[in-house]
C-alpha positions, 0 to 999 in steps of 0.5 A: 431441457435447456441448461440455465444461463449464468452471468459472467460475474456469477460464474466468476464468483463461483469459479474465481480461478476460471480462465476465459477458455473455461468460461467459453467451454461452459457457454459463458460470455467472457466479457464481464460487467464492470467490477464495482469499486471497493470503498476504503475501510477508513476515510483517506486522510490528508497528511501534512509533511513537516519541513524544518526551517531552512531545510534543503534537500539532503546531501549527506547520509540520513537516518530514516525512522519509520514508526508504524502506529497500529491497533494490531501490530504487523509482522515486520515484513508487512510494513511497506517500507519500500513504498515509504522510501520511494515516496521520500526519494521522489519528494526530494526528502532523501537523495537515494534509498540505498544503504550508502545514503540512509540508515533505516530504522523500523519500529512499531507502537500499539495505539488505539484505533483512532490514532493509527498512522505511520510516522516517518522521521528523517534526520542527518547523521 
Protein backbone atom coordinates (compact mmCIF):
# COMPACT_ATOMS: atom_id res chain seq x y z
CA UNK A 1 0.00 0.00 0.00
CA UNK A 2 1.31 3.46 -0.95
CA UNK A 3 1.78 5.97 1.93
CA UNK A 4 -0.44 9.06 1.92
CA UNK A 5 1.12 12.19 0.46
CA UNK A 6 1.46 15.21 2.69
CA UNK A 7 1.74 18.81 1.53
CA UNK A 8 4.87 20.82 2.37
CA UNK A 9 2.82 23.22 4.49
CA UNK A 10 1.21 20.39 6.46
CA UNK A 11 4.64 18.81 7.01
CA UNK A 12 5.97 22.17 8.28
CA UNK A 13 2.96 22.53 10.57
CA UNK A 14 3.55 19.09 12.07
CA UNK A 15 7.35 19.41 12.15
CA UNK A 16 8.18 23.15 12.37
CA UNK A 17 11.92 22.58 12.86
CA UNK A 18 12.29 20.15 9.95
CA UNK A 19 15.16 20.91 7.58
CA UNK A 20 14.82 20.73 3.78
CA UNK A 21 16.87 17.52 3.80
CA UNK A 22 14.46 15.94 6.31
CA UNK A 23 11.59 16.89 4.04
CA UNK A 24 13.31 15.31 1.00
CA UNK A 25 14.04 12.07 2.91
CA UNK A 26 10.36 11.87 3.83
CA UNK A 27 9.29 12.40 0.23
CA UNK A 28 7.97 15.91 0.73
CA UNK A 29 8.64 18.58 -1.87
CA UNK A 30 10.72 21.32 -0.20
CA UNK A 31 8.95 24.13 -2.06
CA UNK A 32 6.20 25.42 0.21
CA UNK A 33 3.13 27.38 -0.69
CA UNK A 34 3.41 31.08 0.11
CA UNK A 35 2.96 31.75 3.81
CA UNK A 36 -0.16 33.80 4.51
CA UNK A 37 0.53 37.30 5.77
CA UNK A 38 -0.46 37.82 9.38
CA UNK A 39 -2.86 40.65 10.08
CA UNK A 40 -1.85 43.05 12.87
CA UNK A 41 -3.80 42.63 16.10
CA UNK A 42 -4.47 46.35 16.25
CA UNK A 43 -4.86 48.68 13.30
CA UNK A 44 -1.74 50.68 12.57
CA UNK A 45 -2.05 54.30 13.62
CA UNK A 46 -0.37 57.30 12.11
CA UNK A 47 1.75 59.06 14.67
CA UNK A 48 2.19 62.81 14.75
CA UNK A 49 5.58 64.17 15.69
CA UNK A 50 5.42 67.50 17.48
CA UNK A 51 8.30 69.91 16.91
CA UNK A 52 8.64 73.11 18.93
CA UNK A 53 8.52 76.38 17.02
CA UNK A 54 12.00 77.45 15.93
CA UNK A 55 13.48 74.06 16.83
CA UNK A 56 16.53 72.92 14.90
CA UNK A 57 18.48 69.70 14.86
CA UNK A 58 19.99 69.00 18.24
CA UNK A 59 23.53 70.26 18.60
CA UNK A 60 24.22 69.53 22.30
CA UNK A 61 23.45 66.80 24.81
CA UNK A 62 19.77 65.92 25.18
CA UNK A 63 17.55 63.92 27.52
CA UNK A 64 15.46 61.30 25.72
CA UNK A 65 12.53 60.16 27.85
CA UNK A 66 10.73 57.06 26.51
CA UNK A 67 7.44 56.40 28.31
CA UNK A 68 5.71 53.14 27.44
CA UNK A 69 1.99 53.39 28.23
CA UNK A 70 0.55 49.87 28.24
CA UNK A 71 -2.39 47.95 29.67
CA UNK A 72 0.03 45.21 30.73
CA UNK A 73 3.43 46.46 31.82
CA UNK A 74 6.46 44.93 30.09
CA UNK A 75 9.77 43.69 31.42
CA UNK A 76 12.25 46.56 31.18
CA UNK A 77 14.30 44.74 28.52
CA UNK A 78 11.23 44.28 26.28
CA UNK A 79 10.76 47.97 25.57
CA UNK A 80 12.36 48.44 22.16
CA UNK A 81 14.43 51.48 23.06
CA UNK A 82 17.14 50.83 20.45
CA UNK A 83 14.62 51.01 17.60
CA UNK A 84 13.15 54.22 19.04
CA UNK A 85 16.58 55.85 19.38
CA UNK A 86 17.55 54.81 15.85
CA UNK A 87 14.34 56.36 14.48
CA UNK A 88 15.02 59.60 16.38
CA UNK A 89 18.57 59.67 15.00
CA UNK A 90 17.49 58.98 11.41
CA UNK A 91 14.80 61.67 11.67
CA UNK A 92 17.39 64.19 12.87
CA UNK A 93 15.74 64.69 16.26
CA UNK A 94 19.00 63.68 17.98
CA UNK A 95 22.49 63.89 16.54
CA UNK A 96 23.69 60.55 17.94
CA UNK A 97 22.47 57.78 20.24
CA UNK A 98 25.67 57.39 22.26
CA UNK A 99 25.94 58.05 26.00
CA UNK A 100 27.95 61.21 25.27
CA UNK A 101 25.07 62.65 23.21
CA UNK A 102 22.00 61.58 25.20
CA UNK A 103 20.75 60.88 28.69
CA UNK A 104 18.22 58.06 28.40
CA UNK A 105 15.23 57.75 30.75
CA UNK A 106 12.78 54.85 30.29
CA UNK A 107 9.53 54.62 32.26
CA UNK A 108 6.25 52.72 32.06
CA UNK A 109 2.70 53.70 32.91
CA UNK A 110 -0.36 51.47 33.17
CA UNK A 111 -3.27 52.76 31.05
CA UNK A 112 -6.52 51.37 29.59
CA UNK A 113 -6.06 49.29 26.44
CA UNK A 114 -7.52 51.96 24.15
CA UNK A 115 -4.91 54.49 25.37
CA UNK A 116 -1.79 52.35 24.72
CA UNK A 117 1.09 54.25 23.09
CA UNK A 118 4.74 55.14 23.47
CA UNK A 119 5.62 58.77 24.20
CA UNK A 120 9.11 60.03 23.35
CA UNK A 121 10.13 63.41 24.78
CA UNK A 122 13.45 65.02 23.80
CA UNK A 123 14.69 67.98 25.82
CA UNK A 124 18.07 69.75 25.77
CA UNK A 125 20.13 69.53 28.96
